[in-house]
C-alpha positions in Angstrom: -94.0 243.9 61.3 -92.5 242.9 63.9 -89.6 245.2 63.4 -92.3 248.0 63.6 -91.8 250.3 66.7 -95.3 250.4 68.3 -95.8 253.5 71.0 -97.6 252.3 73.7 -100.8 254.3 74.2 -103.2 255.5 77.0 -106.9 256.6 75.6 -105.0 258.1 72.4 -102.2 259.2 74.3 -98.4 258.4 74.4 -96.2 256.5 77.0 -92.4 256.6 77.6 -90.9 255.7 80.6 -87.5 256.8 82.0 -86.4 254.9 85.2 -89.4 255.6 87.8 -90.8 258.9 85.5 -93.4 257.8 83.2 -94.8 260.6 80.4 -97.8 260.9 79.6 -98.4 263.3 75.7 -97.0 264.6 73.5 -94.4 267.3 73.8 -95.3 268.9 70.8 -99.1 269.7 72.9 -99.6 272.6 75.4 -99.4 270.2 78.4 -98.1 266.5 79.5 -98.3 264.4 82.5 -95.7 263.6 84.8 -96.0 260.3 86.3 -93.2 259.3 89.0 -93.4 256.2 91.1 -92.4 256.7 94.7 -92.7 253.1 96.3 -93.0 249.9 95.3 -93.9 246.7 97.0 -93.2 242.5 95.7 -96.0 240.6 94.5 -94.6 237.6 93.1 -92.2 238.2 91.1 -92.9 241.4 90.2 -92.6 244.8 92.1 -96.0 247.3 91.6 -96.6 250.7 92.4 -97.9 251.8 95.9 -97.4 255.2 95.6 -97.3 257.9 92.2 -97.2 261.7 91.7 -99.3 262.7 88.9 -98.5 266.4 87.1 -99.6 268.2 84.3 -97.1 269.9 83.8 -97.1 272.8 80.8 -94.4 271.7 77.9 -93.2 275.7 77.0 -89.7 275.3 76.9 -89.5 279.4 78.8 -90.3 278.4 81.8 -88.4 276.9 84.8 -89.6 273.8 85.9 -91.8 275.1 89.4 -93.3 276.8 86.9 -94.4 273.8 84.1 -96.3 272.3 87.2 -100.1 273.5 86.6 -101.3 270.5 89.2 -100.4 267.9 91.9 -101.6 264.8 93.2 -100.4 261.6 94.4 -102.3 258.3 94.1 -101.8 254.8 95.9 -102.1 252.7 91.9 -100.6 252.9 89.1 -104.0 252.2 87.8 -105.2 255.2 89.7 -102.7 257.6 88.6 -102.6 256.5 84.8 -107.1 257.4 85.4 -106.4 260.9 87.1 -104.0 261.2 84.2 -105.8 261.0 81.3 -108.6 263.2 82.6 -106.1 266.5 83.6 -104.7 266.0 80.3 -108.0 265.8 78.0 -109.2 268.9 80.1 -106.1 270.6 79.7 -105.8 270.2 75.8 -109.5 270.8 75.2 -109.3 274.0 77.3 -106.6 275.0 74.3 
């Protein structure tokens, strides 16, 4: 059981990280969230995000990068960013 890879999820949607970008949602769905950590500050032994960009994006491969962005915002913490991201994603997926 220790060898099984259990994907990290938040409120039922998967989270994937690549460097300072976190993707929230499933690429097979119509929308996904991109969280980009723009700034951090050291707190003890950890770097804590102090500025995070949020983008609600369409997952259609036919669209160019700019055309995929539906909504965007910036927040002062990763918690605030993921909180608003979960609301945006749930609303976008339920409006299908």
